[in-house]
MDAnalysis code that builds the backbone (N, CA, C; Angstrom):
import MDAnalysis as mda
import numpy as np

u = mda.Universe.empty(678, n_residues=226, atom_resindex=np.repeat(np.arange(226), 3), trajectory=True)
u.add_TopologyAttr("name", ["N", "CA", "C"] * 226)
u.add_TopologyAttr("resid", np.arange(1, 227))
u.add_TopologyAttr("resname", ["MET", "GLU", "LEU", "ASP", "ALA", "LEU", "LYS", "GLN", "THR", "TRP", "ALA", "GLU", "TYR", "ASP", "ARG", "LYS", "LEU", "ASP", "THR", "SER", "ILE", "ARG", "LEU", "ASN", "ARG", "GLN", "LEU", "LEU", "LEU", "ALA", "VAL", "ASN", "ILE", "ASN", "ARG", "VAL", "ARG", "TRP", "PRO", "LEU", "ARG", "ARG", "PHE", "THR", "LEU", "GLY", "LEU", "GLY", "LEU", "GLY", "ALA", "LEU", "ILE", "GLY", "LEU", "ILE", "GLY", "PRO", "ALA", "ILE", "LEU", "GLY", "GLN", "PHE", "ILE", "TYR", "LEU", "HIS", "ARG", "ALA", "GLU", "PRO", "ARG", "LEU", "ALA", "LEU", "PRO", "ALA", "ALA", "ALA", "LEU", "ASP", "ILE", "TRP", "VAL", "ILE", "ALA", "MET", "VAL", "VAL", "ALA", "SER", "ILE", "ARG", "GLN", "MET", "ALA", "MET", "ALA", "LEU", "ARG", "ILE", "ASP", "TYR", "ASP", "LYS", "PRO", "LEU", "THR", "ALA", "ILE", "GLN", "LYS", "GLN", "ILE", "GLU", "SER", "LEU", "ARG", "VAL", "LEU", "ARG", "VAL", "ARG", "ILE", "VAL", "GLN", "TRP", "ALA", "VAL", "LEU", "THR", "GLY", "GLN", "VAL", "VAL", "TRP", "TRP", "ILE", "PRO", "LEU", "LEU", "ILE", "VAL", "ALA", "LEU", "LYS", "GLY", "PHE", "TRP", "ASN", "VAL", "ASP", "ALA", "TYR", "LYS", "VAL", "PRO", "GLY", "VAL", "ASN", "PHE", "LEU", "ALA", "VAL", "ASN", "LEU", "ALA", "PHE", "GLY", "LEU", "ALA", "ILE", "ILE", "PRO", "LEU", "SER", "VAL", "TRP", "VAL", "SER", "ARG", "ARG", "PHE", "GLY", "ASP", "ARG", "ILE", "GLY", "ARG", "VAL", "PRO", "MET", "VAL", "GLY", "GLU", "LEU", "MET", "ARG", "GLY", "LEU", "ALA", "GLY", "TYR", "SER", "LEU", "GLN", "SER", "ALA", "ALA", "ASP", "ARG", "LEU", "ALA", "ALA", "ILE", "ALA", "GLU", "PHE", "GLU", "LYS", "GLU", "THR", "LEU", "GLU", "SER"])
u.atoms.positions = np.array([
    [9.293, 31.468, 59.192],
    [7.947, 30.293, 58.813],
    [7.141, 31.086, 57.570],
    [7.324, 32.195, 57.422],
    [6.685, 33.001, 55.927],
    [7.566, 32.346, 55.236],
    [9.212, 32.335, 54.835],
    [9.508, 31.924, 53.959],
    [9.407, 30.329, 53.655],
    [8.918, 29.649, 54.697],
    [8.726, 28.375, 54.571],
    [7.660, 27.963, 53.621],
    [6.496, 28.901, 54.153],
    [4.664, 28.564, 53.501],
    [5.185, 29.053, 52.175],
    [6.005, 30.293, 52.037],
    [6.160, 30.954, 50.632],
    [6.751, 29.663, 49.642],
    [7.818, 28.852, 50.282],
    [8.170, 27.933, 49.186],
    [7.464, 26.991, 48.953],
    [6.650, 26.706, 50.109],
    [5.337, 25.450, 50.010],
    [4.431, 26.031, 48.925],
    [4.010, 27.251, 48.824],
    [3.206, 27.521, 47.911],
    [3.886, 27.623, 46.541],
    [4.750, 28.179, 46.063],
    [5.934, 28.302, 44.819],
    [5.906, 26.849, 44.461],
    [5.815, 25.733, 45.429],
    [6.242, 24.487, 44.709],
    [4.742, 23.734, 44.594],
    [3.829, 23.909, 45.207],
    [2.542, 23.549, 44.671],
    [2.033, 24.343, 43.238],
    [2.311, 25.733, 43.571],
    [1.954, 26.157, 41.796],
    [2.684, 25.481, 40.760],
    [4.048, 24.603, 40.971],
    [5.171, 24.448, 39.918],
    [4.484, 23.572, 39.661],
    [4.349, 22.927, 40.907],
    [3.607, 21.295, 40.667],
    [2.422, 21.297, 39.959],
    [1.375, 22.236, 40.005],
    [0.326, 22.120, 38.979],
    [0.826, 22.773, 37.810],
    [1.530, 23.827, 37.648],
    [1.818, 23.949, 36.298],
    [2.408, 23.075, 35.438],
    [3.501, 22.222, 36.151],
    [3.635, 21.009, 35.683],
    [2.648, 19.884, 34.955],
    [1.648, 19.550, 36.010],
    [0.421, 18.950, 35.763],
    [-0.364, 19.700, 34.459],
    [-0.649, 20.875, 34.314],
    [-1.280, 21.426, 33.605],
    [-0.199, 21.348, 31.910],
    [0.809, 21.702, 32.013],
    [2.011, 21.408, 30.766],
    [1.354, 19.940, 30.010],
    [1.646, 19.188, 31.001],
    [1.312, 17.924, 30.372],
    [0.591, 17.107, 30.342],
    [-0.767, 17.895, 30.888],
    [-1.869, 17.398, 30.129],
    [-2.048, 18.151, 29.145],
    [-1.941, 19.203, 28.838],
    [-1.920, 19.834, 27.423],
    [-0.903, 19.768, 26.652],
    [-0.098, 19.014, 26.753],
    [0.871, 18.482, 25.738],
    [0.350, 16.754, 25.311],
    [-0.491, 16.104, 26.178],
    [-0.902, 14.941, 25.932],
    [-2.050, 15.412, 25.395],
    [-3.273, 16.124, 25.422],
    [-4.329, 17.031, 24.523],
    [-3.737, 17.202, 23.257],
    [-2.664, 17.894, 23.031],
    [-2.320, 18.261, 21.966],
    [-2.080, 16.581, 20.781],
    [-0.918, 15.900, 21.400],
    [-0.455, 14.665, 21.000],
    [-2.159, 13.967, 20.430],
    [-2.813, 13.738, 21.181],
    [-4.292, 12.718, 20.949],
    [-4.525, 13.628, 19.596],
    [-4.520, 15.121, 19.746],
    [-5.345, 15.637, 18.456],
    [-4.882, 15.463, 17.113],
    [-3.499, 15.030, 17.305],
    [-2.828, 15.515, 16.305],
    [-2.736, 13.543, 16.068],
    [-3.001, 12.812, 16.827],
    [-2.968, 11.339, 16.195],
    [-4.317, 11.376, 15.479],
    [-5.213, 11.709, 16.061],
    [-6.798, 11.617, 14.895],
    [-6.417, 12.275, 13.976],
    [-5.471, 12.861, 13.760],
    [-5.179, 13.373, 11.873],
    [-4.516, 12.519, 11.268],
    [-3.848, 11.893, 12.031],
    [-3.147, 10.504, 11.565],
    [-3.980, 9.629, 11.168],
    [-5.080, 9.525, 12.029],
    [-6.023, 8.369, 11.935],
    [-6.445, 8.451, 10.909],
    [-7.472, 9.460, 9.900],
    [-8.052, 10.302, 8.912],
    [-7.559, 9.460, 7.694],
    [-6.027, 9.636, 7.272],
    [-5.190, 9.108, 5.985],
    [-5.378, 8.096, 5.721],
    [-4.832, 7.549, 7.099],
    [-4.969, 5.724, 6.829],
    [-6.399, 4.893, 7.260],
    [-7.658, 5.480, 7.338],
    [-8.931, 5.433, 7.206],
    [-9.047, 5.771, 5.711],
    [-8.781, 6.475, 5.147],
    [-8.675, 6.692, 3.463],
    [-8.217, 5.744, 3.034],
    [-6.760, 5.084, 3.807],
    [-5.898, 4.367, 2.608],
    [-6.796, 2.685, 2.983],
    [-7.228, 2.491, 4.130],
    [-8.050, 1.169, 4.213],
    [-9.183, 1.388, 3.632],
    [-9.873, 2.699, 3.499],
    [-11.275, 2.649, 2.558],
    [-10.938, 1.870, 1.000],
    [-10.041, 2.818, 0.382],
    [-9.697, 2.544, -0.689],
    [-9.270, 1.441, -1.179],
    [-8.349, 0.924, -0.191],
    [-8.295, -1.271, -0.348],
    [-9.687, -1.868, -0.487],
    [-10.723, -1.358, 0.700],
    [-11.634, -2.202, 0.811],
    [-12.411, -2.155, -0.240],
    [-12.474, -1.249, -1.142],
    [-13.440, -0.281, -2.222],
    [-12.560, -1.736, -3.203],
    [-11.523, -1.269, -3.677],
    [-10.987, -2.180, -4.475],
    [-10.905, -3.766, -4.243],
    [-10.777, -3.934, -3.502],
    [-11.024, -5.537, -3.054],
    [-12.464, -6.012, -3.621],
    [-13.422, -4.951, -3.062],
    [-14.742, -5.181, -3.268],
    [-14.968, -4.872, -4.939],
    [-14.495, -4.345, -5.956],
    [-14.504, -4.694, -7.491],
    [-13.699, -5.563, -7.830],
    [-12.650, -5.958, -6.743],
    [-11.933, -7.219, -7.169],
    [-12.249, -8.108, -7.546],
    [-13.320, -8.544, -6.919],
    [-14.240, -10.284, -6.829],
    [-14.911, -10.004, -7.868],
    [-15.476, -8.991, -8.246],
    [-16.018, -9.312, -9.417],
    [-15.535, -10.421, -10.844],
    [-14.174, -9.859, -10.921],
    [-13.065, -10.561, -12.185],
    [-13.333, -11.604, -11.908],
    [-12.910, -12.742, -10.317],
    [-13.217, -13.858, -10.730],
    [-14.319, -14.793, -10.347],
    [-15.453, -13.872, -10.986],
    [-16.799, -14.402, -11.000],
    [-17.199, -14.184, -12.737],
    [-16.597, -13.579, -13.080],
    [-16.327, -13.238, -14.614],
    [-15.483, -14.543, -15.344],
    [-14.399, -14.224, -14.817],
    [-13.238, -15.123, -15.528],
    [-13.505, -16.724, -15.002],
    [-14.039, -16.712, -14.071],
    [-14.976, -18.601, -13.586],
    [-15.844, -18.918, -14.909],
    [-16.788, -17.955, -14.979],
    [-17.618, -18.533, -15.974],
    [-16.709, -18.794, -17.380],
    [-16.220, -17.632, -17.456],
    [-15.219, -17.957, -18.912],
    [-14.137, -19.020, -18.931],
    [-14.173, -19.275, -17.520],
    [-13.019, -20.822, -17.674],
    [-14.417, -21.833, -17.878],
    [-15.397, -22.139, -17.245],
    [-16.124, -23.080, -17.193],
    [-16.775, -23.267, -18.719],
    [-17.407, -21.669, -19.251],
    [-17.778, -22.286, -20.419],
    [-16.842, -22.609, -21.903],
    [-15.287, -22.136, -21.045],
    [-14.233, -23.007, -22.539],
    [-13.648, -24.180, -21.918],
    [-13.825, -24.831, -21.028],
    [-13.258, -26.115, -20.262],
    [-13.017, -26.748, -20.783],
    [-13.341, -27.280, -21.910],
    [-12.560, -28.243, -22.926],
    [-11.970, -27.661, -24.080],
    [-11.435, -26.022, -23.966],
    [-10.409, -25.646, -24.624],
    [-9.224, -24.815, -23.702],
    [-8.350, -25.746, -23.715],
    [-7.088, -25.317, -22.540],
    [-6.572, -23.873, -23.264],
    [-6.683, -23.789, -24.621],
    [-5.790, -22.659, -25.091],
    [-6.610, -21.313, -25.006],
    [-7.536, -21.579, -24.358],
    [-8.827, -20.663, -23.795],
    [-8.515, -20.305, -21.953],
    [-8.591, -21.558, -22.001],
    [-9.212, -22.049, -20.136],
    [-7.954, -21.195, -19.507],
    [-6.991, -21.631, -19.998],
    [-5.418, -21.743, -19.165],
    [-5.200, -20.022, -18.848],
    [-5.591, -19.188, -20.127],
    [-4.505, -18.280, -19.893],
    [-5.734, -17.029, -19.103],
    [-7.059, -17.609, -18.928],
    [-8.066, -17.144, -18.191],
    [-7.374, -17.419, -16.705],
    [-7.250, -18.375, -16.786],
    [-7.549, -19.295, -15.073],
    [-5.521, -18.276, -14.612],
    [-4.744, -18.054, -15.435],
    [-4.004, -17.349, -15.139],
    [-4.297, -15.871, -14.604],
    [-5.140, -15.469, -15.338],
    [-5.558, -13.916, -15.120],
    [-6.277, -14.068, -14.052],
    [-6.921, -14.917, -13.795],
    [-8.025, -15.400, -12.470],
    [-7.071, -15.331, -11.183],
    [-6.229, -16.495, -11.061],
    [-5.124, -16.185, -10.031],
    [-4.730, -14.911, -9.520],
    [-4.525, -14.409, -10.810],
    [-3.609, -12.912, -10.269],
    [-4.447, -12.222, -9.869],
    [-6.029, -11.955, -10.453],
    [-6.830, -10.713, -9.791],
    [-7.057, -11.429, -8.569],
    [-7.493, -12.671, -8.118],
    [-7.190, -13.196, -6.425],
    [-6.119, -13.012, -5.803],
    [-5.018, -13.166, -6.062],
    [-4.129, -12.793, -5.672],
    [-3.732, -11.149, -4.692],
    [-4.198, -10.067, -5.734],
    [-4.493, -9.016, -5.740],
    [-5.662, -8.604, -4.597],
    [-6.353, -9.266, -4.468],
    [-7.789, -8.985, -3.915],
    [-7.387, -9.163, -2.182],
    [-6.856, -10.749, -1.861],
    [-5.967, -10.927, -1.076],
    [-4.985, -10.098, -0.473],
    [-3.984, -9.785, -1.117],
    [-2.953, -8.666, -0.691],
    [-3.533, -7.653, -0.501],
    [-4.805, -6.896, -0.926],
    [-5.384, -5.640, -0.619],
    [-5.713, -6.222, 1.071],
    [-6.660, -7.587, 0.982],
    [-7.024, -7.747, 2.054],
    [-6.195, -7.697, 3.578],
    [-4.948, -8.485, 3.400],
    [-3.849, -8.296, 4.042],
    [-3.297, -6.687, 3.933],
    [-3.601, -5.918, 3.864],
    [-3.191, -4.512, 4.204],
    [-3.589, -3.653, 4.356],
    [-5.320, -4.024, 4.382],
    [-6.290, -3.799, 5.334],
    [-6.110, -4.042, 6.783],
    [-6.234, -5.835, 7.035],
    [-5.954, -5.777, 8.115],
    [-4.637, -5.307, 8.637],
    [-3.627, -5.483, 8.016],
    [-2.257, -4.866, 8.832],
    [-2.588, -3.279, 9.203],
    [-3.730, -2.371, 8.453],
    [-3.726, -1.251, 8.760],
    [-4.544, -0.965, 10.156],
    [-5.550, -1.844, 10.129],
    [-6.413, -1.859, 11.091],
    [-6.133, -2.323, 12.387],
    [-4.660, -3.232, 12.227],
    [-4.175, -3.930, 13.474],
    [-2.980, -2.359, 14.304],
    [-3.224, -1.007, 13.811],
    [-2.441, -0.719, 13.867],
    [-2.813, 0.336, 15.482],
    [-2.143, 0.278, 16.657],
    [-2.856, 0.666, 17.319],
    [-1.921, 2.437, 18.102],
    [-3.354, 3.016, 17.971],
    [-2.806, 4.680, 18.472],
    [-2.713, 5.072, 19.820],
    [-2.497, 4.028, 20.576],
    [-2.097, 3.816, 21.955],
    [-0.506, 3.437, 22.518],
    [-0.374, 2.914, 21.258],
    [1.099, 2.665, 21.711],
    [2.227, 3.604, 21.414],
    [3.486, 3.551, 21.932],
    [4.547, 5.063, 21.697],
    [4.411, 5.230, 20.213],
    [4.856, 6.856, 19.887],
    [5.378, 6.900, 18.918],
    [6.027, 5.944, 17.773],
    [6.929, 5.344, 18.524],
    [8.038, 5.080, 17.876],
    [7.308, 3.611, 17.310],
    [6.592, 2.736, 18.190],
    [5.992, 1.755, 17.835],
    [4.609, 1.781, 16.440],
    [4.045, 3.030, 16.558],
    [2.915, 3.011, 15.498],
    [3.914, 3.438, 14.204],
    [5.132, 4.222, 14.308],
    [5.940, 4.462, 13.040],
    [6.421, 2.871, 12.710],
    [6.638, 2.198, 13.453],
    [7.016, 0.790, 12.979],
    [5.941, 0.246, 12.040],
    [4.870, 0.124, 12.490],
    [3.935, -0.342, 12.280],
    [3.568, 0.196, 10.977],
    [3.721, 1.251, 10.839],
    [2.984, 1.830, 9.381],
    [4.369, 2.140, 8.581],
    [5.557, 1.963, 8.830],
    [6.514, 1.809, 7.859],
    [6.177, 0.124, 7.527],
    [6.499, -0.916, 7.986],
    [6.070, -2.049, 7.751],
    [4.429, -1.781, 7.040],
    [3.737, -1.329, 6.594],
    [2.413, -1.493, 6.411],
    [3.012, -0.660, 4.477],
    [4.128, 0.261, 4.967],
    [4.771, 1.213, 3.741],
    [5.566, -0.294, 2.621],
    [6.107, -0.696, 3.433],
    [7.459, -1.834, 2.956],
    [6.087, -2.916, 2.038],
    [5.347, -3.373, 3.055],
    [4.263, -4.398, 2.457],
    [3.612, -4.021, 1.064],
    [3.330, -2.656, 0.840],
    [2.711, -1.841, -0.298],
    [3.201, -2.211, -1.246],
    [4.910, -1.338, -1.178],
    [5.168, -1.115, -2.271],
    [5.584, -2.728, -2.458],
    [5.683, -3.344, -2.074],
    [6.663, -5.047, -2.223],
    [5.101, -5.780, -3.330],
    [4.086, -5.180, -2.872],
    [2.701, -5.583, -3.458],
    [2.553, -4.807, -4.753],
    [2.877, -3.586, -5.010],
    [2.784, -2.692, -6.319],
    [4.017, -3.199, -7.195],
    [4.968, -3.482, -6.604],
    [6.193, -3.965, -7.482],
    [5.658, -5.388, -8.053],
    [5.521, -6.357, -7.418],
    [5.437, -7.812, -8.088],
    [4.052, -7.975, -8.590],
    [2.741, -6.920, -8.352],
    [1.719, -6.809, -9.502],
    [1.927, -5.909, -11.052],
    [2.881, -5.086, -10.832],
    [3.280, -4.607, -11.725],
    [4.492, -5.610, -13.063],
    [5.524, -6.162, -12.082],
    [6.015, -6.831, -12.743],
    [5.398, -8.182, -13.521],
    [4.319, -8.915, -12.533],
    [3.893, -10.198, -13.136],
    [2.711, -9.586, -13.972],
    [2.448, -8.626, -13.966],
    [1.093, -8.003, -14.564],
    [1.896, -8.070, -15.937],
    [3.333, -7.816, -16.453],
    [3.423, -7.836, -17.922],
    [3.236, -8.671, -18.101],
    [3.016, -10.050, -17.841],
    [2.918, -11.183, -18.353],
    [1.245, -11.444, -18.346],
    [0.598, -11.083, -17.502],
    [-1.190, -11.143, -17.291],
    [-1.899, -10.450, -17.814],
    [-1.083, -9.272, -17.886],
    [-2.485, -8.232, -18.658],
    [-2.671, -8.029, -19.704],
    [-1.331, -8.840, -20.756],
    [-1.181, -8.569, -22.106],
    [-1.892, -9.405, -23.010],
    [-0.723, -10.497, -22.868],
    [-1.246, -11.958, -23.516],
    [-2.567, -12.479, -23.222],
    [-2.764, -12.666, -21.957],
    [-4.046, -13.769, -21.321],
    [-5.098, -12.761, -21.592],
    [-5.105, -11.371, -20.988],
    [-5.722, -10.986, -21.108],
    [-6.566, -10.628, -22.350],
    [-5.795, -10.099, -23.567],
    [-6.322, -10.160, -24.686],
    [-6.777, -11.196, -25.388],
    [-6.149, -12.484, -25.218],
    [-6.997, -13.814, -25.308],
    [-8.417, -14.178, -24.687],
    [-8.624, -13.492, -23.749],
    [-10.038, -13.685, -22.966],
    [-10.673, -12.348, -23.571],
    [-10.311, -11.067, -23.679],
    [-11.400, -9.988, -24.159],
    [-11.504, -10.658, -25.228],
    [-10.832, -10.704, -26.563],
    [-11.305, -10.874, -27.691],
    [-12.287, -12.155, -27.905],
    [-12.213, -13.375, -27.815],
    [-12.870, -14.479, -27.056],
    [-14.242, -13.813, -26.366],
    [-14.103, -13.330, -25.328],
    [-15.568, -12.770, -24.498],
    [-15.952, -11.817, -25.078],
    [-15.879, -11.019, -25.566],
    [-16.505, -9.636, -26.538],
    [-16.698, -9.515, -28.064],
    [-15.672, -10.215, -28.367],
    [-15.863, -10.291, -29.533],
    [-16.124, -11.812, -30.481],
    [-15.648, -12.333, -29.969],
    [-15.688, -13.957, -30.097],
    [-14.430, -14.293, -31.223],
    [-13.456, -13.346, -31.375],
    [-12.018, -14.028, -31.730],
    [-10.968, -14.358, -31.215],
    [-10.533, -15.411, -32.011],
    [-9.513, -16.126, -31.266],
    [-8.437, -15.593, -31.686],
    [-7.532, -15.210, -30.820],
    [-6.226, -14.458, -30.791],
    [-5.445, -15.243, -31.345],
    [-5.651, -16.919, -31.437],
    [-4.699, -17.343, -32.105],
    [-4.437, -17.360, -33.341],
    [-5.413, -16.958, -33.637],
    [-6.025, -16.683, -35.340],
    [-6.007, -15.069, -35.587],
    [-5.963, -14.435, -34.766],
    [-6.120, -12.915, -35.095],
    [-6.003, -12.270, -33.992],
    [-4.677, -11.732, -33.352],
    [-3.579, -11.337, -34.561],
    [-2.519, -12.396, -34.760],
    [-2.571, -13.515, -34.090],
    [-1.785, -14.815, -34.848],
    [-1.087, -15.680, -33.311],
    [-0.625, -16.464, -33.650],
    [0.364, -17.310, -32.439],
    [1.620, -16.384, -32.694],
    [2.462, -15.870, -33.680],
    [4.077, -15.419, -33.431],
    [4.017, -13.921, -32.881],
    [2.617, -13.521, -33.196],
    [2.698, -11.970, -32.099],
    [2.054, -12.657, -30.652],
    [1.731, -13.627, -30.422],
    [1.297, -13.596, -28.525],
    [2.778, -14.525, -28.449],
    [3.064, -15.137, -29.187],
    [4.345, -15.516, -28.608],
    [5.597, -14.748, -28.170],
    [5.772, -13.814, -29.244],
    [6.577, -12.665, -29.169],
    [6.346, -11.730, -28.140],
    [5.417, -11.385, -28.011],
    [4.843, -10.469, -27.072],
    [4.769, -11.338, -25.157],
    [4.685, -12.414, -25.465],
    [4.681, -13.038, -24.553],
    [6.200, -13.425, -23.779],
    [7.148, -13.424, -24.727],
    [8.523, -13.692, -24.261],
    [9.005, -12.415, -23.731],
    [8.475, -11.459, -24.138],
    [8.725, -10.135, -24.104],
    [8.419, -9.462, -22.532],
    [7.193, -9.695, -22.228],
    [6.792, -9.520, -20.908],
    [7.127, -10.511, -19.574],
    [7.702, -11.638, -20.264],
    [8.976, -12.640, -19.575],
    [10.092, -12.175, -19.331],
    [10.689, -11.696, -20.476],
    [11.827, -10.593, -20.106],
    [12.348, -9.835, -19.166],
    [10.978, -8.670, -19.427],
    [10.861, -7.845, -18.184],
    [11.636, -7.857, -17.215],
    [10.799, -9.349, -16.472],
    [10.854, -9.045, -15.228],
    [12.246, -9.273, -14.633],
    [13.171, -10.026, -15.390],
    [14.677, -9.850, -14.341],
    [15.030, -8.522, -15.001],
    [14.794, -8.428, -15.963],
    [15.621, -6.992, -16.480],
    [15.329, -5.958, -15.425],
    [14.095, -5.963, -14.990],
    [13.155, -5.157, -14.202],
    [14.249, -4.967, -12.367],
    [14.044, -6.134, -12.174],
    [14.571, -6.636, -10.980],
    [15.985, -6.149, -11.081],
    [16.625, -6.675, -11.792],
    [18.328, -6.285, -12.093],
    [17.999, -4.591, -12.110],
    [17.908, -4.112, -12.753],
    [17.810, -2.583, -12.837],
    [17.395, -1.791, -11.251],
    [16.717, -2.754, -10.630],
    [16.177, -2.152, -9.164],
    [17.063, -2.157, -8.595],
    [17.848, -3.086, -8.648],
    [18.646, -3.527, -7.570],
    [20.447, -2.652, -8.203],
    [20.329, -2.888, -9.444],
    [21.785, -1.928, -9.939],
    [21.913, -0.451, -9.348],
    [20.768, -0.027, -9.737],
    [20.364, 1.525, -10.058],
    [19.475, 1.762, -9.028],
    [18.847, 0.957, -8.129],
    [17.373, 1.609, -7.279],
    [18.457, 2.593, -6.609],
    [19.587, 2.771, -5.941],
    [19.640, 3.772, -4.859],
    [19.581, 5.691, -5.872],
    [20.025, 5.229, -7.285],
    [20.234, 6.485, -7.851],
    [19.056, 6.552, -8.413],
    [18.373, 5.968, -8.961],
    [17.105, 6.311, -9.268],
    [15.756, 6.744, -8.119],
    [16.489, 6.475, -7.361],
    [15.326, 7.033, -5.890],
    [15.485, 8.375, -5.143],
    [16.795, 8.964, -6.136],
    [17.392, 10.045, -5.974],
    [16.508, 10.811, -7.194],
    [15.700, 10.927, -7.948],
    [15.404, 11.703, -8.965],
    [14.064, 12.012, -8.194],
    [13.933, 13.318, -8.469],
    [12.774, 13.478, -7.657],
    [11.236, 13.087, -8.613],
    [11.230, 12.845, -9.800],
    [9.709, 12.278, -10.286],
    [10.182, 10.763, -10.110],
    [10.931, 10.176, -9.973],
    [10.698, 8.689, -9.195],
    [10.558, 8.677, -8.020],
    [11.488, 9.599, -6.900],
    [10.953, 9.242, -5.596],
    [9.457, 9.680, -5.553],
    [8.785, 10.539, -6.093],
    [7.412, 10.896, -5.895],
    [6.392, 9.814, -6.770],
    [7.429, 8.904, -7.822],
    [6.525, 7.547, -8.297],
    [6.581, 6.349, -6.857],
    [7.583, 6.603, -5.925],
    [7.798, 5.523, -4.901],
    [6.718, 5.978, -3.883],
    [6.730, 7.030, -3.963],
    [5.667, 7.446, -2.835],
    [4.286, 7.611, -2.996],
    [3.835, 7.482, -4.395],
    [2.885, 7.163, -4.891],
    [2.390, 5.490, -4.676],
    [3.811, 4.999, -5.087],
    [2.996, 2.922, -5.280],
    [2.775, 3.048, -3.358],
    [3.622, 3.527, -2.561],
    [3.247, 3.369, -1.056],
    [1.922, 3.577, -0.599],
    [1.180, 5.017, -1.604],
    [-0.172, 4.777, -1.432],
    [0.156, 6.697, -0.498],
    [-0.554, 7.657, -1.305],
    [-0.122, 8.621, -0.672],
    [-1.126, 9.055, 0.873],
    [-2.170, 8.461, 0.798],
    [-2.727, 8.315, 2.129],
    [-1.727, 7.905, 3.292],
    [-0.882, 6.910, 2.931],
    [-0.146, 6.237, 3.757],
    [1.169, 7.321, 4.052],
    [1.604, 7.625, 3.087],
    [2.581, 8.466, 2.824],
    [2.347, 10.008, 4.045],
    [1.018, 10.362, 3.773],
    [0.464, 11.452, 4.237],
    [0.445, 10.926, 5.769],
    [0.132, 10.201, 6.313],
    [0.235, 9.356, 7.828],
    [1.791, 9.332, 8.452],
    [2.235, 9.092, 7.792],
    [3.844, 8.924, 7.731],
    [4.873, 10.082, 8.212],
    [3.803, 11.375, 7.543],
    [4.531, 11.928, 7.323],
    [4.330, 13.282, 8.509],
    [2.740, 12.954, 8.977],
    [2.614, 13.756, 10.347],
    [2.743, 12.916, 11.242],
    [2.769, 11.580, 11.506],
    [3.869, 10.956, 12.393],
    [4.807, 11.926, 12.754],
    [5.677, 11.728, 11.754],
    [7.207, 12.432, 11.934],
    [7.186, 13.317, 12.665],
    [6.271, 14.116, 12.071],
    [6.323, 16.031, 12.593],
    [5.852, 16.034, 14.005],
    [4.806, 14.846, 14.614],
    [4.595, 14.454, 15.942],
    [5.304, 14.413, 16.924],
    [6.097, 13.275, 16.335],
    [7.672, 12.484, 17.023],
    [8.427, 13.948, 17.099],
    [8.705, 14.904, 15.954],
    [10.004, 15.975, 16.304],
    [9.459, 16.957, 17.364],
    [7.817, 17.221, 17.266],
    [7.333, 18.236, 18.018],
    [7.222, 17.632, 19.501],
    [7.199, 16.255, 19.609],
    [7.257, 15.679, 21.209],
    [8.562, 16.227, 21.487],
    [9.501, 15.340, 20.760],
    [11.075, 15.818, 21.107],
    [11.109, 17.087, 21.555],
    [11.076, 17.990, 20.608],
    [11.280, 19.779, 21.142],
    [10.664, 20.019, 21.867],
    [9.596, 18.978, 22.236],
    [8.857, 19.809, 23.447],
    [9.628, 19.137, 24.954],
    [10.115, 17.702, 24.760],
    [11.089, 17.425, 26.012],
    [12.224, 18.104, 25.741],
    [12.971, 18.305, 25.204],
    [14.286, 18.826, 25.102],
    [13.941, 20.085, 25.824],
    [12.642, 21.238, 25.446],
    [12.787, 22.232, 26.000],
    [12.208, 22.406, 27.802],
])
């Protein structure tokens, strides 16, 4: 009887110990998950501020387009620039919505998938922003800026030939950049400086959250195995 009572008491202690370990692991996991939230909140806040500032562009460009609506050579470059800015604002809002939809109550693998999807979207948006920006940032912006700030006609100074050559160069960079990325993307990505640039494109805050989440997943794996 004493042996049975001892076994029962030992089993009860063992059950309490298992419960305590499980609760401690859940508490530690919750604390670490909260550490993941902050980088993502910082990332979302940055997007929100960028989108808010970006809304100023369409207002200014819209006024420029209205003032020069009878001059297509000025209105069309401004419209192209306006469309690009609006697209970037929409892209920022889309990333914000995706970040806010991350459910931290889901399993770690599900959270990792959501963050990875957000990282992929972020990189693609930045890539296309840079590629299309080769055309929009230079010539249309030059035409609008010269006219809007200094009342200078870019078609006369620096001249149509200058504008045409630079526009052609910007258009040529797009397929060339895509080809280089597809042809040598894996090799280039292994270069430390380029790898750091790609992490930057994904957003440092987003990368930090992904790294912390990977560390949590590794800790949980080791805990379950031990």
